[in-house]
C-alpha positions in Angstrom: 301.8 61.8 12.1 303.4 61.7 15.5 302.3 58.2 16.2 303.5 57.0 12.7 306.9 58.5 13.3 307.1 57.1 16.8 306.3 53.6 15.4 308.8 54.0 12.6 311.6 56.5 13.3 313.2 55.8 9.9 310.5 58.0 8.4 312.4 61.1 9.7 313.9 62.9 6.7 311.7 61.2 4.2 309.0 62.7 2.1 305.7 60.7 2.2 302.2 61.3 0.9 299.3 61.2 3.3 295.6 61.4 2.3 293.4 63.1 4.9 289.6 62.8 5.3 287.6 65.8 4.2 285.1 67.4 6.5 281.3 66.8 6.5 280.6 70.0 4.5 283.0 69.0 1.7 281.4 65.5 1.6 277.9 66.9 1.4 278.8 69.5 -1.2 280.5 66.9 -3.3 277.3 64.8 -3.2 275.1 67.7 -4.1 273.4 68.0 -0.8 274.6 71.6 -0.4 273.5 73.8 -3.2 276.4 76.1 -4.2 274.0 78.4 -6.0 272.3 79.5 -2.8 273.3 82.8 -1.2 276.5 82.4 0.9 274.6 83.5 4.0 272.2 80.5 3.6 274.9 77.8 3.6 277.7 76.7 5.8 280.0 75.9 2.9 281.2 79.4 1.9 282.5 80.6 -1.4 286.1 80.5 -0.3 285.7 76.9 0.7 284.3 76.1 -2.8 287.3 77.9 -4.3 289.7 75.9 -2.2 287.9 72.6 -3.2 288.1 73.5 -6.9 291.8 74.3 -6.6 292.5 71.0 -4.9 290.5 69.2 -7.6 292.4 70.9 -10.3 295.6 69.8 -8.6 294.3 66.2 -8.4 294.3 66.3 -4.7 290.7 65.2 -4.1 289.5 61.7 -4.6 286.5 59.5 -3.5 287.0 56.0 -2.1 284.9 53.3 -0.6 284.5 54.0 3.1 285.9 50.8 4.7 286.1 52.6 8.0 282.4 52.2 8.2 282.8 48.5 8.8 286.0 48.6 11.0 285.5 51.7 13.3 283.4 52.3 16.4 281.1 55.3 16.8 282.4 58.8 16.4 281.2 62.4 16.5 282.3 62.8 12.9 280.2 61.0 10.3 283.2 60.2 8.1 285.0 58.4 11.0 281.9 56.6 12.5 281.5 52.9 12.0 279.4 50.0 13.0 282.1 47.6 14.2 281.6 48.5 17.9 277.8 48.1 17.7 278.2 44.8 15.7 280.5 43.4 18.4 278.1 44.6 21.1 275.2 42.8 19.3 277.4 39.7 19.0 278.1 39.5 22.7 274.5 40.3 23.5 273.2 37.5 21.3 275.9 35.2 22.6 274.6 35.6 26.2 271.0 35.3 25.0 271.7 32.1 23.1 273.7 30.6 26.0 270.8 31.2 28.4 267.6 30.9 26.3 268.3 27.8 24.3 269.0 25.3 27.2 266.4 26.9 29.5 263.8 27.0 26.7 264.4 23.4 25.6 264.4 22.1 29.1 261.2 23.9 29.9 259.6 22.5 26.7 260.6 19.0 27.5 259.4 19.2 31.1 256.0 20.7 30.1 255.4 18.3 27.2 256.8 15.0 28.6 257.0 15.1 32.5 254.7 17.8 33.9 251.5 16.5 35.4 248.3 17.8 33.9 246.9 20.0 36.6 245.9 23.6 37.4 249.5 24.8 38.0 250.6 23.4 34.6 247.7 25.1 32.9 248.6 28.4 34.5 252.2 28.1 33.4 251.2 27.4 29.8 248.8 30.3 29.7 251.5 32.6 31.1 254.1 31.4 28.5 251.6 32.1 25.7 250.8 35.5 27.1 254.4 36.5 27.5 255.0 35.9 23.8 252.7 38.8 23.1 254.0 41.2 25.8 255.5 44.4 24.3 259.3 44.3 24.4 259.6 47.5 26.3 258.0 45.8 29.3 260.9 43.4 29.4 263.2 46.4 29.3 261.5 47.9 32.3 261.8 44.5 34.1 265.5 44.4 33.3 266.0 48.0 34.6 264.3 47.1 37.9 265.8 43.7 38.5 269.2 43.5 36.8 270.3 47.1 37.2 268.6 48.5 40.3 268.4 45.3 42.3 271.3 43.1 41.1 273.5 46.2 40.4 274.9 44.8 37.2 276.9 47.2 35.0 274.8 49.5 32.9 275.1 49.4 29.1 276.8 46.0 29.2 275.9 43.2 26.7 275.4 40.7 29.6 272.5 42.8 30.9 271.1 43.1 27.3 271.5 39.4 26.9 269.6 38.7 30.1 266.7 41.0 29.0 266.5 39.5 25.6 266.6 36.0 27.1 263.4 36.8 29.0 261.9 38.1 25.8 262.9 35.2 23.5 262.2 32.4 26.0 258.4 32.2 25.2 259.1 31.9 21.5 261.7 29.1 22.0 259.5 27.2 24.4 256.4 27.4 22.2 258.4 26.3 19.1 260.2 23.5 21.0 256.9 22.2 22.3 255.5 22.1 18.8 258.5 20.2 17.6 258.2 17.7 20.4 254.5 17.2 19.7 255.4 16.5 16.0 257.3 13.4 17.0 255.0 10.4 16.5 253.8 8.5 19.6 255.0 5.3 18.0 258.6 6.4 18.5 258.0 6.8 22.2 256.1 3.4 22.4 258.9 1.6 20.6 261.6 3.0 22.9 259.7 2.2 26.0 258.8 -1.3 24.5 262.5 -2.3 24.2 263.2 -1.4 27.9 264.3 2.3 27.7 263.4 4.5 30.7 261.3 7.6 30.1 264.4 9.8 30.4 266.3 7.7 27.9 263.3 7.7 25.6 263.2 11.6 25.7 267.0 12.1 25.4 267.9 9.5 22.9 264.8 9.4 20.6 262.4 12.3 21.0 264.9 15.1 21.5 267.1 14.3 18.4 264.0 14.0 16.2 262.6 17.3 17.6 265.9 19.2 17.5 265.5 20.6 13.9 262.3 22.3 14.9 263.9 23.6 18.1 266.9 25.0 16.3 264.6 26.7 13.8 262.6 28.4 16.6 265.8 29.4 18.3 267.2 31.1 15.2 263.9 32.9 14.7 264.0 34.0 18.3 267.6 35.2 17.9 266.6 37.2 14.8 263.8 38.8 16.7 266.3 39.7 19.5 268.8 41.1 17.1 266.3 43.7 15.8 265.0 44.8 19.3 265.7 48.3 20.4 263.3 49.3 23.1 264.6 46.9 25.8 268.2 47.9 25.2 267.3 51.6 25.5 265.7 51.0 28.9 268.9 49.4 30.3 271.2 52.2 29.2 272.7 50.8 25.9 272.0 54.2 24.3 275.3 55.6 25.6 277.9 57.0 23.2 280.5 54.3 23.1 283.6 54.8 21.0 285.7 51.8 22.0 285.0 48.3 20.7 283.9 46.1 23.6 286.3 43.2 24.4 283.8 41.2 26.5 280.2 40.9 27.7 280.9 43.1 30.7 282.3 46.0 28.8 280.2 49.0 28.0 278.7 48.6 24.5 275.8 49.5 22.2 273.9 47.3 19.8 273.3 47.7 16.1 269.6 48.7 16.3 270.5 51.3 19.0 273.3 52.6 16.9 270.8 53.2 14.0 268.5 55.0 16.4 271.3 57.3 17.6 272.4 58.1 14.1 268.9 58.8 13.0 268.5 61.3 15.7 271.7 63.1 14.8 271.1 66.4 13.0 274.3 66.2 10.9 273.5 65.3 7.3 276.6 63.0 7.2 274.9 60.5 9.5 272.0 60.0 7.0 274.2 57.8 4.8 275.5 56.0 7.9 272.0 55.3 9.1 271.0 53.9 5.7 274.1 51.8 5.6 273.6 50.4 9.1 270.0 49.6 8.3 271.1 47.6 5.2 273.6 45.7 7.3 271.0 44.9 9.9 268.5 43.7 7.3 271.2 41.6 5.7 271.9 39.9 9.1 268.2 39.3 9.7 267.7 37.9 6.2 270.7 35.6 6.7 269.5 34.3 10.0 266.0 33.6 8.7 267.5 31.9 5.6 269.6 29.7 7.9 266.4 28.8 9.8 264.6 27.8 6.6 267.5 25.9 5.1 268.1 24.0 8.4 264.4 23.2 8.6 264.4 21.8 5.1 267.6 19.8 5.5 266.9 18.3 8.9 263.2 17.8 9.1 261.7 14.3 8.8 258.3 13.4 7.5 256.2 10.5 8.9 
């Protein structure tokens, strides 16, 4: 009220109506999660509270509305005020850093290994390691990020830039393998035709092979990003488990991610966070389904058959 009056002094002397949020116990009692028939000593919502609520309902001073704050607020100690916007923005910055690093590095590595790398023992060892890294548990990458990016490089803890670096290491094998498969799918006749009309090998790769393989590369990248969006263990290891109320304004600000937010709410003993956890899970599944649908649609629209 003080802030509202300070922003608009003309409110002084007027009579306005303000709706306030009810507490967690009122919310749970209204939903039937607190049984009013139990002895008063066995429940937090006492008889006098029930009488107050009934009187307010008789006066038409109680109403239920759709909780839009869930989509616009950051985290909070109160379940009614807690939202996923801070975690969503943190996930966005984390995926932005991951995409900016993993896509160009993964595509460049795939092109080199498939088109330019000599076939020798070193190349075979690199290919075996890439295939093995794709099956490494994600928590191992979290331990690597903790040792290298936090303890050695002294980057800020619980920052999306660190989470993006860790997820980049985790998604690189997926992007490299899918990009190499897309490059292999380009017919040799395309390469022979480009070289036959005088193009250099670099021109052949950049102007012919890469554009034809790009749909498969983008599909693998989107799938890798969807995998990174749902990861929790690596982010827990680098400190993104912290209680963050403010919405991050950049990749270097302290933040949490949507899967970590779900983990924190699931561990909270208050019943009000059960609904928040379920809602956040639904939002995360919707994001994952959307990203996978984009990958399928892009693959169908852009792929070429020979």
